[in-house]
N, C-alpha and C positions, 0 to 999 in steps of 0.2 A: 495472433495473440493476446491474452487478457490484458487487459490494463489495471493498474493497481494505483490509488493516490494513497499514499500516506503522510503522516504528520506527526510532529514528535518535537519534544523539547532537548536542546543540549543540557548537560550536566553542568553542576556550578563546577567539576574542575573542567570540561572543558571549554565553558564559556571564559573562565579566568585563563587558560591556554590559549585561547584565539585571540584576547583581549595582548596580551604579551607579543604573541607572533601569530599575525592573522593569516588566513590561508582561505585557499578557496579550495571550496571540499567539492568541486563539481565533479573532478578527477578519481579520489577515492573511492566516491560515490557512485561512478561512472565503471569501476572496475569491479566493484563488488555485486553489481546488479548483471554486467557482461558477465561474470565466471558463469552461473548456473544458466547461462542463455539467453538473457534477456535485455533490455537497452534502458538506457534514461533518456525518455522526451520531454524531463525538466525538472529544473532542482530551483527552491526559491528560500529565498530567508522572508520569513514572516514574523510581524509585530503583532502581539494580542497574547491568544490562549496557548499558540504554538511558535515555534522558531523556527521552524523548517517546514515546506512542502514539496513531496515527490511526485510526480508522473512517471511511472515505469512500466514497461510490456515485460511481462514474461512469460518462459513457455506455457506455465501452468500454477495451480496453487500453490503445490510443492516447493518451486523453486522461490517463488515470491516471500514464501514461510520462511525458508533458510538465510536469504539475503540477510529479512528484519532481522531473525533470530540473531544471525552474526553482528549486525550493530547492536542491537542491545546488548547482546553480550559483552562487547568492548567496553560497557563503560558511561561512552558518550555519550549518547543520548538517554531520554527517557519518556515515560507516559508518547509511547509510541499508539498510533491507529494505522487502521490499511481498510482501503474500500475497496471492494472490486466495481469497477465502473466497465457500465456495458456502452455500447452506441446505441442510437435508437432502432436499426435494425435488431441488433441481439436481443433489443428489451421487447422489440414488437415478436420476435421468436418466441420470448418467455412466455408473453402473455398467452400468445397461441398454443403453446404446450400446455399451460396454465387451464385453459379452456377445454382441452381434453383430457388433460386428467381430472378437473370439476366433477364430470361426469359418473365418476367412479368413486369420487372421495365422499366419505360419511362424516358429518362433523358430530362433534363429541355431544351425547342425548339425541341425536339425531334417531327416529325409528327406522329401521329396516327398509 
């Protein structure tokens, strides 16, 4: 399954709620990821530009996007970004495929 790394911030309201009533967000996040057939590989609270980092596997991009949209729509998270992660073997295969495609691709302004 594809692996995705997501980072985001908690909204001000969510931060205030967690200060009043601290809770471990691992279970609700895991449930959200598992609903479309994925799995939570790691959930971290971070300090700096983002408040949290998730590493998840999902059956496909659509499933990962649905979970991200659901989280964002709830109003508890903001400024979310998600990146597809590949293993070295997957990246090597992508580079091999790119090598095959390069022979038939014409750059802008390049004569035929």
